Structure formats: structure tokens, C-alpha cells
N, C-alpha and C positions, 0 to 999 in steps of 0.2 A: 787290775793295774791301778785304778783309782784308790783302792784300799791300800796298796803298797805305797803310793805317793803320800797319802794321808799319814800313814804310820811313819814314813821317813821324815816328813815335815815336823810332826810332833816330836820325834826323837831329836832332830836338829835343834828345835826350839828349846827343849829341855836341857840339852847339852850347853847351849849358849847361856841360858839362865843360870846354870850351875857354875859356869866359868866366871860370869860377872859377879856372883856372890863370893867366889874365892878371891877375885881381884880386889874386892873391897878391903880385905885384910892385909894386903901387901903394903909394905912401906919402902921408902927409898933406902937402898942399902948403902948409898954413899953419904947419907946424912949422919953427922956425928950424933952420938947418943945424948939425950937430954938437952938438946940445943933448941933454944927458942927462936922462932922466925924473926928476921930483922924487920924493924918498923921504920918507915920513913920519918925523918925529923921534920918538924914544921919549919918553914923558912921564916927568918926573923922579919918583923915588920919594920920597914925602912922609911915609911911615910911616902914612898913613891906612888903616884897615881896608878890605878889599875884600869887602863883604858884598852879596849880591843876594837880595832877598826876592821870591819868585815866587808865593807863595800863602799865604793865611791861612784858617782855618776856625774859626768861633766857634759853639759850641753850648752848651746849658745844662750839659753834662757836662764839656767840655774846650775849651781854646784851643790850637790847633795852627798852626804856620807851617812853611814850607819856605824855608830860608835856605841858599844855595849847594848846593841839592840834598839837604840833610839836614833831616829832620823834627825840629822842636824844640818844646818846651813851656816855659812859665815855670819857671825854676829850672835848666834844662839848661845845659850848657857847650858852646860852639862856638868853636873856634880861640882859646882863651884868654879868651873873653868869656862872661859869664853872661847868659842871657835873663831880663830883668826882667818884661816884659809883652808880650802879643800882642794887638793891636787889629785892627779890621776892615781897616785900610789900612796898618798899620805894625807894626814890632816895636821894642822898646826893649832895647838891649844895653848892658852895662856892661863896660868893659875898662880896666884900670889906673886905676880910680877915676873914669873919665869915662863919661858916658852918651852913647849914639849912637842916634838914631832912624833906622831904615832903612825907607823907603817902598816900596810895591809897584811893581814894574816894570810900566809900561803903565797903571797905575791904573784897571783895569776891575773894579769891585766889583759882584758879583752879590748881590742881596738876595732873601730869600724873599718871594714874593708870595702873597697870599691867593687861594684858588681862586675862579674867577668864579661868580657866582650865576646860576642858571637863570632866565631871564626868564619862562618859561612854566610853571614848576613851581609847587608849592603855596606 
């Protein structure tokens, strides 16, 4: 019985290896002949700042944000811009006299929730 199972497993393995070798030669039948794959065009540089806000933390003691992986607070400087305000979902930056509001990536805001009350307690 063990010999039969061993032979069966070796046979299945060989068959699967043979099929994978054949699959490597297959091409897409719906693809037009001699067609080059499309390449994404680079976006034009517009001079707009590339800021990415990933987190904010608001507490009675401080307001902190993470912009482009750097921890910032109101008054800090970041790539030539000054942090004006940190809110729950955005940061306001000023650069060259212009204000920019940067929103959270993903927009998932977690808020503090009061502890549940015990129904059966005093």
C-alpha cells in the first residue's frame, strides 16, 4: 500500500511539473500581435508640495502630527513650510505666504470612547 501511494505521489508530481513547463509557453490569445505594453506617463511637475499626513494626536497637553514620516507640532518647520495648526483630521501648513490644508490619508479617525457602564453594578 505504501509503495502504491509513493508511486502515485511521484506520478502526480511529475504530471504537475510537466503542466507548469507547458504553461510557460502559453501567451494571451486576446493580445494583438506585436503590441508593446502600455507604460504609465509621468505626471507633470506642478510645483505643488508633496505632503502626506498619516497621523494626528490631540491631547490637552499637545497637538502632534506625522507628516511625511516626521513628527511635527504647531510652529515647527517642514521642508520650507511652517506648521500653523494641527487638527483631528488635518494639518494647516504655510509656505511662501500660501496656506495648505493637508488631510489624513485614509480618513480613519479614532475617538476616545467612555468606558461602558456595568449594568449589574451599584
